[in-house]
N, C-alpha and C positions, 0 to 999 in steps of 0.2 A: 446181597445181604450184608448190612453193615453192623457193627458192634451196637450201635444205638437200637437196632431192631430187636436185640436179644438180651440186652444187659438188664440187671436189676437197678432201677433208678433210685436215687437218694438212699444209698445203702447205710446201714448201721455202721457207726465208726467208734472209734476210741480215741483217747489222747495219751501222750506219754505218761501222764500221772495216774491213769486208770490202774487199779490194782489187779492182781491175778484173780482174785476172787470176783470181783466186778466184771471183768472180761469173761470169765467162765459163765456167769450168770446171763451175760448178753448172748453168748453163743447158745446157751441152752433155751433161753426165753425165745429167741428168734429163729431157732433151728437153722443156724448157719455154721460155717466153719472157718470163715476168714473174717478178719477185722482190719480194714484200713486204719492207720494211726495218723491223725491229723493234729497240727499245732493249733494254738489258740487263734491264729488268723486264717485257720481253714487249709493250710497248705499241707500235702502229703508228706510225711516224714518217716513212715515205716509201715510195715504189714505184719500182722500177727495171724498165724493159723493154729488150729486146735492142737496140732502136734506140739507147738511150742509151749503150750499151757502143760501138756501132759509131761514134757521133758523137764519142765521146771519143778515139778512136784517131788517131794522126797521119795526116796526108793522105798518099796514095801519092806525092806529090811531095816528101815530106820528105827532107832530108839526113842525117837520123839513121840510124845503122847498126841492124841488126836487134837487136843486143845492147842498145844504147841504148833501143829502143823496148820491149823486154821489160823493162828495168829501170825505164822511165818507168811502164809499166802496172802493174807489181808494186807501185809505190809509191802509185798513185793510189786514193784511198778512195771508196767508194760515196757517202759523205755530200756529196762534192763534185759528183757528177753526177746523183743522184736526184732525183726530183720529190718536193717536200715537201707539195704540196697534193695530198691523196689522198681520192678518192671511195671510199666503202665502203658495205657493205650488211649485212644481218642474215640468220641462217638462216631466219627466218619471213617474209622478204620474198617477195610474189608474184614468180615469175620474169619475168613480163612487165614489172613495174615495175623490176627490176633491168636488163633489157634496154633499156628505154626511157631509163633513166639513162645507160647506156653509149652509146646512140646520141646523145642530147642533148649529152653532153660529149665525143664522138668519142674514147672511150677503148676499150681492148680487154679490160679486166679489172676486177674489183672485189674487193678483199679482203673477206672475211666475218668480221664481229666479233661476239663474244659476251662480255659483261663486260669490254669494251675489249681483249680479247685476239683475236689472229688465230686462228680455228678452221677456216677454209677459203679458198677463191678460187674466183670464178665467172668464166670467160673467154668471149670470143667464140665460141671452138670449142665450149664446152658448150652455148652458145645455138643453134649450128647443129645440133649432135647432137640437141638437144631438138626442134627444128623437124622434123628428119628423123623422129623417133620419132612425133611428133604426127601427122604426115601418112601414117604407115605405110610410109615409104620402105624399100625393100629387101625387103619382104614380098610373097609370092605373092598374086595376087588382082587384080581389076579396080578401075579407079579411074574415077569419074565426077564432074563438076562441073555442078550444077543452079542455075537461078535460080528462086526461088519467090515467089509473092505473099505479102505480108505478112499472112497470115491463120492464126489457129489451126489446127492439126491437119495442115497441109501437110507438115511434116517427118516427122510420125509416118506420114503416108501413104506417103512415100517410103521410110522404115525398114521398113514392112510389105511393100512391093513387093520389097525385097531379101531379106527373110525368105521371102517366097513363092516366090522364085526359087532357094531353097536356100542363101542367102548369109548369113554373119555379118559384121556391120559391125566393122571393126578401128579406124577413125577417122572422125570427122566434124568438119570445121573450117569455121567461117564466116570470110568474108574480104571485104574491100573492094578492088574493082579501080580502079587509077588510070587505066585506059584509057577506062572508060565510066561511072565514078563509081557502078556498081551493086554490090550486096552479093550474094555467091554461097556456095554450101555445096559443099565437095568431100568425098567419101565414099570411103574405101578398104574393099572388102569381100573376103571370101574364101569360096570354096565355091560360089557361084551358077553356074548355067549362064549362060554369057555371051549366048547368043542369046535365051533366055528373059527374062533381065534386061533386054537391050537393047530388045526389044518391049514389055516391060511398061512400062518407063520412057517409051518413045514414046507409049504408049497413055494416060498420065496427063494428065488435063486441067489446064491452067494451070501445068504444070511444064515449064520450058524447059531441056532438056538441051543444054549448051554443049559438053560434052566428054566423050568415053567411051572408055576404053582398056582392052583386054582384058589387055595386059602392058605396064604404064606404065614398066618399067625403061628407062633410057637405052640406046640400041643399043650404046654403047661398053662397057658393063658385061659 
């Protein structure tokens, strides 16, 4: 999966001359939290996040009147409050590398550039949505996690067990636990008879089933 598969294309942008008031209206109207800032020739020159707008507003303890505050914010330009050091990515960047960069730099978005022009934006929300999709979240079916010996053919054996129980694998994800430093595989399947699948997994030699749920949806859903 690449950035171009999950990014928002042709994102809403601002210019350095956009005012605080105008930027706030853009965020509210389009229900977004980040604004790439581009120059007149379309090049990326900064990034504005919702927190920047909030930080630039007068304190609630200010003695300014509401009219003075509105006047101040309508004159304040984005170029005065935007971040000028901007991390970006490209459409062909692997999604996990874009996510790693966002984690390393503690940022919530990356403008996506192609030929030095902003063609998209990838946000932490896009990453969360991708995680839900990769794990099969929201789809009917059972979910189980296994710990397998590091031997060829073991995963194929589990996949065959699912198929023999009448199931179709929707997702299979390997991950590393911070709790016990072990690696696991989580599989979401659809269509298998739950009791048959449970018994077949229990009968597999050297396969440790650590979690098995017929309906993995959170009770509050």
